[in-house]
C-alpha positions as CSV (number, residue, x, y, z in Angstrom):
1,X,20.9,-20.5,-13.4
2,X,20.3,-24.2,-13.5
3,X,16.9,-25.6,-12.8
4,X,18.0,-27.2,-9.6
5,X,19.6,-23.9,-8.4
6,X,16.3,-21.9,-8.4
7,X,16.0,-20.5,-4.8
8,X,13.5,-22.1,-2.5
9,X,14.0,-19.9,0.6
10,X,11.2,-19.3,3.0
11,X,9.4,-16.0,2.5
12,X,6.3,-14.2,3.8
13,X,4.7,-14.7,0.4
14,X,4.8,-18.5,0.9
15,X,2.0,-18.3,3.5
16,X,-0.2,-16.8,0.8
17,X,0.6,-19.8,-1.4
18,X,2.4,-17.5,-3.8
19,X,5.0,-18.9,-6.1
20,X,7.2,-16.8,-8.3
21,X,7.9,-18.1,-11.8
22,X,11.6,-18.1,-12.7
23,X,13.5,-19.0,-15.8
24,X,16.2,-21.6,-15.5
25,X,18.3,-23.9,-17.8
26,X,17.5,-27.6,-17.8
27,X,20.0,-30.5,-18.3
28,X,19.8,-30.1,-22.1
29,X,20.6,-26.4,-22.0
30,X,17.0,-25.3,-22.8
31,X,15.2,-22.5,-21.0
32,X,12.4,-23.8,-18.8
33,X,10.2,-22.3,-16.1
34,X,10.4,-23.3,-12.4
35,X,8.4,-22.0,-9.4
36,X,10.3,-20.5,-6.5
37,X,9.0,-20.0,-3.0
38,X,11.4,-17.1,-2.4
39,X,14.9,-15.8,-2.3
40,X,16.4,-14.4,1.0
41,X,17.6,-11.0,-0.4
42,X,14.2,-10.4,-2.0
43,X,12.4,-11.4,1.2
44,X,14.5,-9.0,3.2
45,X,13.8,-6.2,0.8
46,X,10.1,-7.0,0.8
47,X,10.0,-7.1,4.6
48,X,11.8,-3.7,4.8
49,X,9.3,-2.2,2.3
50,X,6.3,-3.5,4.3
51,X,7.8,-2.2,7.5
52,X,8.3,1.3,5.9
53,X,4.6,1.2,4.8
54,X,3.5,0.3,8.3
55,X,5.6,3.1,9.8
56,X,4.1,5.6,7.4
57,X,0.6,4.5,8.3
58,X,1.3,4.7,12.0
59,X,2.9,8.2,11.7
60,X,-0.1,9.5,9.7
61,X,-2.5,8.0,12.3
62,X,-0.6,9.8,15.1
63,X,-0.8,13.1,13.1
64,X,-4.6,12.6,12.8
65,X,-5.0,11.8,16.5
66,X,-2.9,14.8,17.4
67,X,-5.1,17.1,15.2
68,X,-2.3,17.8,12.8
69,X,-3.9,16.1,9.8
70,X,-7.2,14.8,8.5
71,X,-8.2,11.2,8.3
72,X,-7.8,11.4,4.5
73,X,-4.0,11.3,4.9
74,X,-4.3,8.2,7.1
75,X,-6.6,6.3,4.8
76,X,-4.4,7.3,1.8
77,X,-1.4,5.8,3.5
78,X,-3.4,2.7,4.7
79,X,-4.4,2.1,1.1
80,X,-0.8,2.4,-0.1
81,X,-1.5,5.5,-2.2
82,X,0.3,8.8,-2.6
83,X,-1.2,12.3,-3.3
84,X,-1.0,12.0,-7.1
85,X,-2.7,8.6,-7.1
86,X,-5.4,9.7,-4.7
87,X,-6.0,12.9,-6.6
88,X,-6.4,11.0,-9.9
89,X,-8.9,8.6,-8.2
90,X,-11.0,11.4,-6.7
91,X,-10.5,13.5,-9.9
92,X,-9.2,16.6,-8.1
93,X,-5.9,18.6,-8.4
94,X,-3.2,17.4,-6.0
95,X,-3.0,20.7,-4.3
96,X,-6.7,20.4,-3.4
97,X,-6.2,16.9,-2.0
98,X,-3.3,18.2,0.1
99,X,-5.5,21.0,1.3
100,X,-8.0,18.5,2.5
101,X,-5.3,17.1,4.8
102,X,-5.8,20.2,7.0
103,X,-8.3,19.4,9.7
104,X,-10.0,22.9,9.5
105,X,-10.6,22.4,5.8
106,X,-11.6,18.7,6.1
107,X,-14.3,19.6,8.7
108,X,-16.0,21.9,6.2
109,X,-16.0,19.4,3.3
110,X,-19.4,18.6,1.7
111,X,-20.9,15.1,1.8
112,X,-20.4,15.0,-2.0
113,X,-16.6,15.4,-1.6
114,X,-16.4,13.1,1.4
115,X,-18.4,10.5,-0.5
116,X,-15.7,10.5,-3.2
117,X,-13.0,9.8,-0.7
118,X,-15.1,7.2,1.1
119,X,-15.9,5.4,-2.1
120,X,-12.2,5.2,-3.1
121,X,-11.2,3.9,0.4
122,X,-14.3,1.6,0.4
123,X,-15.5,2.9,3.7
124,X,-18.5,4.9,4.9
125,X,-18.4,8.6,5.4
126,X,-18.8,8.0,9.2
127,X,-15.6,5.9,9.1
128,X,-13.8,8.5,7.1
129,X,-14.6,11.2,9.6
130,X,-12.8,9.4,12.4
131,X,-10.2,6.7,12.8
132,X,-10.2,4.0,15.4
133,X,-7.4,4.2,18.0
């Protein structure tokens, strides 16, 4: 694409003063870099991805409030993690982390294990034990 054709569409990243570096061709046919503020198809895809994340966080929050899951699942989703990533951070097997999603198991966890989760989520153990409605 030519340098003057680099998209400058509005995006939600623009508010963070984020510019994406793109390669384009100048008048002499040389490759040059040019900043772009966004591109509509990319903005739509990003907005959809963010909405999906927000939906997953809200669904996990409801499961915790309904007593179907532990706050670990909620904070995992809130921090944009999945079970394999969280298990690697807390240095436990994935099956063990999934087991900690059960409220009955979560309520029996030691402070040592709870502290591992709290440190990863950068919250206190007290905050880990309950989520705010």
